[in-house]
C-alpha positions as CSV (number, residue, x, y, z in Angstrom):
1,M,-131.3,83.2,-7.8
2,P,-130.1,84.4,-4.4
3,D,-131.5,84.1,-1.0
4,R,-133.5,87.3,-0.6
5,L,-134.0,86.6,3.0
6,T,-130.8,86.5,5.9
7,L,-129.6,88.1,9.1
8,A,-127.7,91.0,7.4
9,T,-130.9,91.8,4.6
10,L,-134.1,92.3,4.3
11,A,-135.5,92.6,0.5
12,I,-138.9,93.8,-0.2
13,A,-140.2,93.8,-3.5
14,I,-143.1,96.1,-3.1
15,S,-145.3,96.0,-6.6
16,G,-148.7,97.0,-7.9
17,A,-149.7,100.1,-5.8
18,P,-146.8,102.9,-5.6
19,V,-144.4,102.8,-2.7
20,S,-146.0,106.3,-1.9
21,A,-149.3,105.1,-0.5
22,Q,-147.2,102.9,2.3
23,E,-145.3,104.9,5.1
24,I,-141.7,103.2,5.4
25,H,-140.3,103.5,9.2
26,A,-136.8,102.0,9.5
27,P,-134.0,103.3,12.2
28,H,-132.0,104.5,9.2
29,C,-134.7,107.2,8.6
30,L,-135.5,110.3,10.6
31,F,-139.4,110.7,10.3
32,G,-139.9,108.0,8.2
33,C,-138.1,107.0,4.8
34,P,-138.9,109.0,1.6
35,E,-142.2,108.4,-0.1
36,G,-142.8,108.5,-4.1
37,S,-140.5,105.6,-6.2
38,P,-142.3,103.2,-8.2
39,G,-143.9,100.3,-7.3
40,T,-141.4,98.1,-9.1
41,N,-138.7,98.9,-6.5
42,D,-136.9,97.0,-4.4
43,L,-136.5,98.2,-1.3
44,V,-133.7,96.5,0.3
45,I,-133.0,96.8,4.1
46,R,-129.8,96.3,5.6
47,E,-128.3,96.9,9.3
48,I,-126.3,100.3,8.0
49,Y,-128.6,101.5,5.6
50,I,-131.6,101.4,3.4
51,L,-132.5,101.6,-0.4
52,S,-135.4,102.2,-2.8
53,S,-133.5,100.3,-6.1
54,N,-135.2,101.5,-9.5
55,D,-135.7,98.2,-11.9
56,E,-135.6,100.9,-14.9
57,T,-132.4,103.0,-13.7
58,K,-130.7,99.9,-12.3
59,F,-129.7,102.4,-9.6
60,A,-131.3,103.7,-5.9
61,D,-133.6,106.3,-5.9
62,W,-132.7,106.9,-2.7
63,A,-130.8,105.8,0.3
64,A,-131.1,106.1,3.8
65,Y,-128.4,106.0,6.8
66,K,-127.7,106.8,10.5
67,I,-124.0,107.9,11.3
68,S,-122.4,108.1,14.6
69,E,-119.0,108.1,16.2
70,E,-119.1,104.4,16.5
71,T,-119.6,103.6,12.8
72,I,-116.6,105.6,11.6
73,G,-113.5,103.6,11.3
74,S,-110.3,103.4,9.3
75,T,-109.8,103.2,5.8
76,A,-111.3,99.7,3.8
77,E,-111.3,98.4,0.7
78,R,-113.5,99.0,-2.3
79,N,-114.3,95.0,-4.0
80,W,-117.5,95.9,-6.0
81,K,-119.7,93.1,-6.0
82,S,-123.9,92.8,-7.7
83,D,-125.8,93.0,-5.0
84,P,-127.0,89.2,-3.9
85,A,-130.2,90.7,-2.9
86,L,-131.6,91.7,-6.1
87,A,-132.3,89.4,-9.2
88,D,-129.4,89.8,-12.2
89,E,-131.6,91.8,-14.4
90,E,-132.2,94.2,-11.6
91,T,-128.9,95.6,-11.2
92,L,-125.4,96.1,-12.9
93,E,-122.4,94.1,-12.6
94,P,-118.9,94.9,-11.9
95,K,-117.8,94.9,-15.7
96,D,-120.8,97.4,-16.6
97,Y,-118.1,99.7,-15.5
98,K,-115.6,98.8,-17.7
99,G,-114.4,102.0,-19.7
100,A,-116.8,104.4,-18.1
101,W,-114.1,106.5,-16.9
102,A,-112.0,106.4,-19.3
103,E,-114.9,107.7,-21.8
104,L,-116.9,109.7,-19.4
105,K,-114.8,110.6,-16.8
106,I,-117.3,108.9,-14.1
107,D,-116.3,106.9,-10.6
108,R,-117.9,104.6,-8.8
109,G,-120.1,106.7,-6.7
110,H,-121.3,105.4,-3.2
111,Q,-124.2,107.0,-2.1
112,V,-124.3,105.5,1.8
113,P,-120.3,106.1,1.9
114,L,-118.2,103.0,3.0
115,A,-116.0,106.2,4.9
116,S,-119.2,105.8,7.2
117,F,-119.4,102.4,8.1
118,T,-115.9,100.9,8.5
119,S,-115.7,100.3,12.3
120,T,-118.8,98.2,11.4
121,R,-118.9,94.5,10.3
122,Y,-121.4,95.7,7.9
123,W,-119.2,97.7,5.9
124,E,-118.9,95.5,2.4
125,T,-122.4,96.0,2.0
126,T,-121.8,99.6,1.0
127,N,-119.5,98.5,-1.9
128,Y,-122.8,96.7,-3.6
129,L,-123.3,98.4,-7.0
130,S,-127.0,98.7,-5.9
131,N,-125.5,101.6,-3.8
132,I,-123.4,102.7,-6.1
133,T,-124.0,105.6,-9.3
134,P,-121.9,106.5,-11.7
135,Q,-120.7,109.7,-10.3
136,K,-118.7,112.4,-12.3
137,S,-115.1,112.1,-10.6
138,T,-115.0,116.1,-10.6
139,L,-118.2,115.9,-8.2
140,N,-117.2,112.5,-6.7
141,Q,-113.6,113.6,-5.6
142,G,-114.6,117.4,-5.3
143,P,-117.5,118.8,-3.0
144,W,-119.7,115.9,-2.6
145,V,-116.9,114.1,0.1
146,D,-116.0,117.4,0.9
147,L,-119.7,117.5,2.7
148,E,-119.5,113.6,3.2
149,T,-116.0,114.2,5.4
150,V,-117.9,117.2,7.2
151,I,-120.7,115.0,8.0
152,R,-118.5,112.9,9.2
153,A,-116.5,115.3,11.8
154,L,-119.9,116.4,12.6
155,A,-121.2,112.8,13.7
156,K,-117.9,112.5,16.0
157,S,-118.1,115.3,17.4
158,S,-119.4,115.7,21.2
159,S,-122.4,118.0,20.1
160,V,-124.3,115.5,18.4
161,D,-125.4,111.6,19.1
162,A,-125.9,110.5,15.3
163,V,-126.8,112.2,12.2
164,F,-129.0,111.2,10.1
165,V,-128.7,111.2,5.6
166,M,-131.0,110.9,2.7
167,T,-129.8,110.7,-0.7
168,G,-130.4,110.0,-4.5
169,P,-129.9,110.9,-8.2
170,L,-131.9,113.0,-9.7
171,Y,-132.8,112.7,-13.8
172,E,-133.6,115.9,-15.5
173,R,-132.0,115.9,-18.7
174,D,-130.2,112.5,-20.8
175,M,-127.1,111.3,-20.3
176,P,-124.2,109.2,-22.0
177,S,-124.9,106.0,-21.1
178,M,-122.0,104.0,-20.0
179,P,-119.7,102.1,-23.2
180,G,-119.1,98.9,-21.3
181,A,-122.9,97.9,-19.9
182,D,-124.7,95.1,-21.6
183,E,-128.1,96.2,-19.0
184,H,-130.4,99.3,-20.0
185,H,-129.3,101.7,-17.3
186,K,-130.4,105.7,-16.9
187,I,-127.0,107.8,-15.7
188,P,-127.9,110.4,-13.3
189,S,-128.0,114.2,-14.3
190,G,-127.7,115.1,-10.3
191,Y,-128.0,114.3,-7.0
192,W,-129.2,116.0,-3.7
193,K,-128.8,114.9,0.3
194,I,-130.4,115.8,3.2
195,I,-128.7,115.7,6.3
196,S,-130.8,115.6,9.7
197,I,-130.4,115.9,13.5
198,Q,-132.3,115.5,16.5
199,D,-131.6,116.6,19.6
200,S,-133.5,117.1,23.1
201,E,-134.3,121.1,21.6
202,E,-135.1,120.9,17.8
203,I,-134.9,119.1,15.0
204,R,-132.7,120.6,11.9
205,S,-132.0,119.8,8.1
206,A,-130.2,121.5,5.6
207,A,-130.6,120.7,1.9
208,F,-128.1,120.5,-0.7
209,M,-128.3,119.5,-4.2
210,F,-125.6,118.9,-7.2
211,D,-125.0,118.4,-11.1
212,Q,-123.1,116.2,-12.0
213,E,-121.1,118.2,-14.2
214,T,-120.2,120.3,-11.2
215,S,-116.4,121.4,-10.8
216,R,-114.1,120.2,-8.8
217,K,-113.1,122.6,-6.9
218,A,-116.6,123.8,-6.5
219,D,-117.3,124.3,-2.4
220,Y,-120.9,122.7,-1.3
221,C,-121.4,126.1,0.8
222,S,-122.1,128.1,-2.6
223,E,-125.8,128.8,-2.7
224,D,-125.5,127.0,-6.3
225,F,-125.6,124.0,-3.9
226,V,-127.5,125.1,-1.1
227,A,-131.0,124.0,-1.0
228,S,-134.6,123.8,0.9
229,I,-136.3,120.3,1.1
230,R,-139.1,121.3,-0.2
231,T,-137.1,122.1,-3.8
232,V,-135.6,118.5,-3.1
233,E,-138.7,117.3,-3.0
234,Q,-140.3,119.2,-6.3
235,R,-137.2,118.0,-8.3
236,S,-137.1,115.1,-7.0
237,G,-140.6,113.3,-6.9
238,L,-140.4,112.0,-3.8
239,N,-141.6,113.2,-0.1
240,F,-139.9,113.7,2.8
241,F,-140.4,113.3,6.8
242,H,-143.7,112.1,6.3
243,G,-143.9,111.5,10.4
244,L,-143.9,114.9,10.8
245,S,-147.0,116.9,11.4
246,A,-147.1,119.7,8.8
247,N,-146.2,122.3,11.3
248,K,-143.3,120.6,12.1
249,Q,-142.0,120.0,8.3
250,D,-142.5,124.0,7.8
251,A,-140.5,124.6,11.0
252,L,-137.4,122.9,9.4
253,E,-137.7,125.0,6.0
254,T,-137.3,127.7,8.5
255,Q,-133.9,126.9,10.0
256,P,-131.5,125.1,8.0
257,S,-128.8,127.8,8.6
258,K,-128.2,126.5,11.7
259,L,-127.2,122.6,10.6
260,R,-125.4,124.7,7.7
261,S,-123.3,126.3,10.2
262,E,-122.1,123.1,11.9
263,L,-121.4,121.6,8.7
264,G,-118.4,124.4,8.1
265,C,-120.9,127.0,5.8
266,N,-121.3,130.7,6.9
267,P,-124.9,131.5,7.9
């Protein structure tokens, strides 16, 4: 059994009451981490991100991270590994992805992007398979990476100190399994992403949702992908920003176009 508590990792397995009964606060989450994952999930907290790993699907229900100019560096290698904080039956192994691209055109898609943390000493932890989901190549190499790229550009700009991101999968229809996997797993049918910034004047957020079958050439700014935070909550079964009052949560829903504009979308 791997060591479950190291300087680099704090992994917590919460059982019994649902995670939604607890308020999870971490520096990676703005005004609280998502609530609503099953009580059997493992909460894995690392220096550069936090995620809630689902024993049933074998993938994270959500991941959250904070990026800034200081965390972004040059390109680094993708060296896939099982998460040492999780038991063998709780996560996939690199060999489980064998044949996935040939048969299903699926990439190993980062939830917490490697490219956003290559200037930190912990970038290799983004390659743990707890942080990876089977993502169609057209989505992963198209609007998904386009959105992640513009988020990094915003984080590197002089207009913000840091950008907070929460992201995760959707399971809204049955998907085929990976042919090489020997553990039960569940491939997502889509994904969501919530981007937030806080400065001295205000908090602003924008949300996006993508289907697995999204075209490589699709524009992430399209109305097909722009979503409200409440819509993401309804479709994911999660709750966000529990550290904010109801009035301030309502205010986030009234001004998402400002942050979308900063992310390169027309108002």
